[in-house]
C-alpha positions in Angstrom: 0.0 0.0 0.0 2.9 2.4 0.8 4.5 1.8 -2.6 1.2 2.3 -4.4 0.7 5.6 -2.4 4.2 6.8 -3.5 3.4 6.0 -7.1 0.1 7.9 -6.9 1.8 10.9 -5.4 4.8 10.7 -7.7 6.4 13.9 -6.4 7.9 16.2 -9.1 10.1 19.0 -7.8 8.6 18.4 -4.4 5.0 18.8 -5.8 2.3 16.2 -6.3 0.9 15.7 -9.8 -2.3 17.6 -8.9 -0.3 20.5 -7.5 1.9 20.6 -10.6 -1.2 20.4 -12.8 -2.8 23.3 -11.0 0.4 25.4 -11.5 0.7 24.5 -15.2 -3.0 25.3 -15.9 -2.8 28.7 -14.1 0.5 29.7 -15.7 -0.5 28.7 -19.2 -3.9 30.3 -19.1 -2.6 33.6 -17.6 0.7 34.0 -19.6 -0.9 33.3 -23.0 -3.6 35.9 -22.4 -1.3 38.5 -21.0 1.5 38.1 -23.5 -0.9 38.0 -26.5 -2.6 41.1 -25.1 0.7 43.0 -24.7 2.0 41.9 -28.2 -1.2 43.2 -29.8 -1.5 46.7 -28.3 2.0 47.8 -27.5 4.4 48.8 -30.3 7.7 50.6 -30.4 7.9 53.6 -32.8 8.6 52.4 -36.3 7.7 48.8 -35.5 5.2 47.0 -37.7 2.4 45.1 -36.0 2.7 41.4 -36.8 -0.1 39.7 -38.8 -2.2 37.6 -36.5 -3.1 35.0 -39.2 0.6 34.2 -39.7 1.0 33.5 -36.0 -2.0 31.1 -36.0 -0.6 29.3 -39.0 2.9 29.0 -37.5 1.4 27.7 -34.2 -0.3 24.9 -36.0 2.9 24.0 -37.8 4.8 24.0 -34.6 2.2 21.8 -32.9 2.5 19.2 -35.7 6.3 19.2 -35.3 6.0 18.8 -31.5 3.6 15.9 -31.8 5.9 14.2 -34.4 8.9 14.6 -32.0 6.9 13.0 -29.1 5.8 10.1 -31.4 9.4 9.6 -32.5 10.4 9.4 -28.8 7.6 6.9 -28.0 8.5 4.6 -31.0 12.2 4.5 -30.0 13.5 3.8 -33.6 13.1 5.6 -36.9 11.8 2.5 -38.6 8.9 2.1 -36.1 8.3 5.9 -36.2 8.1 6.0 -40.1 5.8 2.9 -40.0 3.5 4.6 -37.5 3.3 7.7 -39.6 2.5 5.7 -42.7 -0.1 3.5 -41.1 -1.9 6.0 -38.8 -1.6 9.3 -40.6 -0.7 8.9 -44.3 -2.6 5.6 -44.6 -5.8 6.9 -43.1 -6.8 10.0 -44.9 -10.5 9.5 -44.0 -9.5 9.9 -40.3 -7.8 13.2 -41.1 -11.0 14.3 -43.0 -13.0 13.7 -39.8 -11.0 16.5 -38.2 -12.0 19.1 -40.8 -15.0 20.5 -38.9 -13.3 20.8 -35.4 -10.0 22.0 -36.9 -11.8 24.7 -39.0 -13.6 25.9 -35.9 -10.4 25.9 -33.9 -8.6 27.9 -36.6 -11.5 30.4 -36.5 -11.3 30.5 -32.7 -7.5 31.1 -32.6 -7.8 34.0 -35.1 -10.7 35.5 -33.0 -8.6 35.3 -29.8 -6.1 37.8 -31.4 -9.0 40.0 -32.4 -10.5 39.8 -28.9 -7.2 40.5 -27.1 -6.5 43.4 -29.4 -9.7 45.1 -28.2 -10.3 43.9 -24.6 -8.4 44.1 -21.3 -6.8 40.7 -20.4 -8.9 40.4 -17.2 -12.1 41.3 -19.1 -11.3 38.7 -21.7 -10.5 36.0 -19.1 -13.9 36.5 -17.5 -15.9 36.8 -20.7 -14.2 33.7 -22.2 -15.7 31.6 -19.5 -18.9 31.7 -21.6 -17.4 28.8 -23.4 -18.6 26.8 -20.4 -22.2 27.6 -21.4 -21.7 26.9 -25.1 -20.0 23.6 -24.3 -22.8 22.6 -21.9 -25.5 23.4 -24.6 -23.7 21.5 -27.3 -23.0 18.5 -25.0 -26.7 18.2 -24.5 -27.4 18.6 -28.3 -24.5 16.6 -29.7 -23.6 14.1 -27.0 -27.1 13.6 -25.5 -25.9 14.5 -22.0 -28.3 15.9 -19.4 -27.6 18.7 -17.0 -28.8 18.9 -13.4 -30.7 21.9 -12.1 -27.6 22.9 -10.1 -25.6 23.2 -13.3 -28.3 25.3 -15.0 -28.3 27.6 -12.0 -24.5 27.9 -12.3 -24.8 28.7 -16.0 -27.4 31.4 -15.2 -25.0 33.0 -12.7 -22.3 32.8 -15.3 -24.4 34.9 -17.7 -25.1 37.5 -15.0 -21.4 37.7 -14.1 -20.3 38.2 -17.7 -23.0 40.8 -18.3 -21.7 42.8 -15.3 -18.1 42.5 -16.4 -19.0 43.6 -19.9 -20.9 46.6 -18.7 -17.6 48.2 -17.6 -16.0 47.4 -20.9 -18.9 48.7 -23.0 -19.2 51.9 -20.9 -15.7 52.9 -22.0 -15.6 54.8 -25.2 -13.7 53.6 -28.2 -10.1 54.3 -27.6 -7.7 55.7 -30.2 -4.1 55.2 -30.8 -1.9 57.0 -28.3 1.8 57.5 -27.6 3.1 57.1 -24.1 6.8 57.0 -23.1 7.9 56.1 -26.6 5.4 53.2 -26.8 2.4 53.3 -29.2 -0.9 51.9 -28.0 -3.0 50.5 -30.8 -6.6 51.6 -31.2 -9.2 49.3 -29.5 -12.9 48.6 -29.7 -14.5 46.8 -26.8 -17.6 45.9 -28.8 -15.6 44.2 -31.5 -13.6 42.4 -28.8 -16.8 41.2 -27.1 -18.3 39.9 -30.4 -15.0 38.1 -31.1 -15.0 36.4 -27.7 -18.6 35.3 -27.9 -18.1 33.9 -31.4 -14.9 32.1 -30.2 -16.8 30.6 -27.3 -19.5 29.2 -29.6 -17.0 27.7 -32.0 -14.9 26.3 -29.1 -18.0 24.7 -27.5 -19.1 23.0 -30.7 -15.6 21.9 -31.8 -14.9 20.5 -28.3 -18.0 18.4 -28.2 -17.6 17.3 -31.8 -14.0 16.3 -31.0 -15.1 14.4 -27.9 -17.6 12.5 -29.9 -14.9 11.4 -32.4 -12.5 10.4 -29.6 -15.1 8.2 -27.9 -15.7 6.2 -31.1 -11.9 5.7 -31.7 -8.9 4.2 -30.0 -6.4 6.4 -31.9 -3.7 7.9 -29.7 -3.9 11.5 -28.6 -0.7 12.5 -30.5 -2.0 11.0 -33.8 -5.3 12.9 -33.3 -3.4 16.1 -32.6 -1.4 15.7 -35.8 -4.5 15.0 -37.8 -6.1 18.0 -36.2 -3.0 20.1 -36.8 -2.8 19.2 -40.5 -6.4 20.3 -41.1 -5.9 23.3 -38.8 -2.8 24.4 -40.7 -4.7 24.0 -44.0 -7.6 26.3 -42.8 -5.1 28.7 -41.3 -3.1 28.9 -44.5 -6.3 29.5 -46.6 -7.5 32.3 -44.2 -4.0 33.8 -44.1 -3.8 34.0 -47.9 -7.4 35.1 -48.4 -7.3 38.0 -46.0 -3.6 39.0 -45.6 -2.0 38.2 -49.0 -1.2 41.8 -49.8 0.5 42.8 -46.6 2.4 39.5 -46.6 3.6 40.0 -50.2 4.6 43.6 -49.2 6.4 43.0 -45.9 6.9 39.3 -45.7 5.5 36.5 -43.6 7.4 37.4 -40.4 7.0 41.1 -40.5 6.7 42.7 -37.1 7.9 39.5 -35.3 10.1 39.9 -32.2 11.0 37.6 -29.3 7.6 38.2 -27.6 5.7 37.2 -30.8 7.6 33.9 -31.0 6.9 33.2 -27.3 3.2 33.8 -28.0 3.3 31.4 -30.9 5.1 28.8 -28.9 2.8 29.2 -26.0 -0.3 28.8 -28.2 1.1 25.7 -29.9 2.9 23.9 -27.0 0.8 25.2 -24.1 -2.3 23.4 -25.3 -0.4 20.1 -25.6 1.1 20.5 -22.2 -2.3 21.2 -20.7 -3.7 18.1 -22.5 -0.9 16.0 -20.8 -1.5 17.3 -17.2 -5.2 17.7 -17.4 -5.8 14.0 -16.8 -4.4 14.5 -13.3 -6.7 17.4 -12.7 -10.4 16.8 -11.7 -13.2 19.2 -12.5 -12.8 21.0 -9.2 -9.1 21.6 -9.7 -9.8 22.9 -13.3 -12.4 25.3 -11.9 -10.0 26.5 -9.2 -7.3 27.0 -11.9 -9.7 29.1 -13.9 -10.5 31.3 -10.9 -6.8 31.8 -10.1 -6.1 32.6 -13.8 -8.7 35.4 -13.7 -7.2 36.8 -10.5 -3.6 36.6 -11.8 -4.6 38.3 -15.1 -6.5 41.0 -13.3 -3.7 41.8 -10.8 -0.9 41.9 -13.5 -3.1 43.9 -15.8 -3.4 46.6 -13.2 0.4 47.1 -13.2 1.1 46.2 -16.8 -1.7 47.9 -18.7 -3.0 50.4 -16.1 -6.3 48.5 -15.8 -8.7 49.9 -13.3 -11.4 47.5 -12.3 -14.7 49.0 -11.1 -16.8 47.7 -8.3 -19.2 46.2 -10.8 -16.3 44.4 -12.6 -15.1 42.9 -9.3 -18.6 41.7 -8.4 -19.1 40.2 -11.9 -15.7 38.5 -11.8 -16.5 37.0 -8.4 -19.9 35.7 -9.7 -18.2 34.2 -12.8 -15.5 32.5 -10.6 -18.2 31.2 -8.3 -20.3 29.9 -11.1 -17.3 28.1 -12.7 -16.6 26.3 -9.4 -20.3 25.4 -8.9 -20.5 24.0 -12.4 -17.5 21.9 -11.9 -18.8 20.1 -8.8 -21.6 17.6 -8.4 -23.8 18.6 -5.5 -25.9 15.5 -5.6 -22.8 13.2 -5.2 -21.4 15.4 -2.5 -24.7 15.2 -0.6 -24.9 11.4 -1.0 -21.3 11.0 0.2 -22.0 13.1 3.3 -25.3 11.4 4.2 -24.4 7.9 5.4 -27.1 5.3 5.8 -28.1 4.3 9.3 
C-alpha cells in the first residue's frame, strides 16, 4: 500500500501531480492571455504590427512538429516511427478528414482570440471567455445527449449574470484611439468588436470541443496522432485564411514582418501550451480545473493593473466574483457530495 501511495503521489520538484497540474494550468492560461494582449496593443515607434493570421498558422505547424517529436520518442526507432506515420496518418486520410470540422472551428477560434485581445483588457477577456462553459454545456446536450442537473443550469445562469456585469464596464468605456506614451504606441481598441470576437470564439470552441469528444469516444487512436490530424487540417484552414485576408501585406512586408522575441513566445505558448495542458489535465479533476480558472482570472487582473493600467470598477469585481463562483459550482456535483455526506443508518 505504501508503494502504491508513492506511485500515486509521484512527487515532481517536491510537488504532487495535482499541485503541478494546477500550476501548469494557471501559468498557461494567464501567460498566454497577458502576452498575447501585450503583443497586440504595444508597439515601439517604427515597429510594424505582426499579422495575427501568420501567428495562428505557425502555431499549427509548430504543434505538428512537436507531436511528431513525441511520437518519435515513443516509438524509439526511426523504422517504427516511419511505419507509425505511414499507417496511422498517411494511410488513413479518412481519419484526417474527420478533423475538418473541429480544426476549421479551432482555426477560427484562434484568429478570433487575437481580435479579442486586441480590443479587450486581459482580465475582461478572461472573465468573458468563461462563456465557453455555457456553449460547451449546450452542445454537450445537443450533440452528446448529456443531461444537466438543475444545479448546473443555475451555475450557467449565474455565469451569464457575471459576464454581463463585467462587460458593462467594458462597453461603458468609449472607443479608444491610438496614443503614444513613453515612446510606446498603444494600438486603437474597440470593446464591442472584442466582445463579439469572444462570444463567437466561445460558440466555436464549444461546438468543436463536443464534436472532437464524440470522435475520440468512437476511436482508439492515440492523442498524439489525433493532434497531428487536427494540426494538418488546422494548418490548411489557417493557411487559406492567411492567404485570403492577408495576402497583400504578406507580399509587401513578408510572412514574419513585425515579429520579435515576444511574438515567438506567444506562438510557442499557443502551440505547445495546449499540448502541455492536454498532458497534465488527466491528473486534474473538474474542481481543480475550476479552481485554476478562478486563479487565472485573479492573476490576469492583478498583472493587468500594473502592466496595462487596468482599473477594475466595483461592478467588474462583483461580476468577476460571480463568474468564478459559477465556474466552481458548475465543476462540482452537489448530488454526489450530498450522497457522500449522508451515510445510511
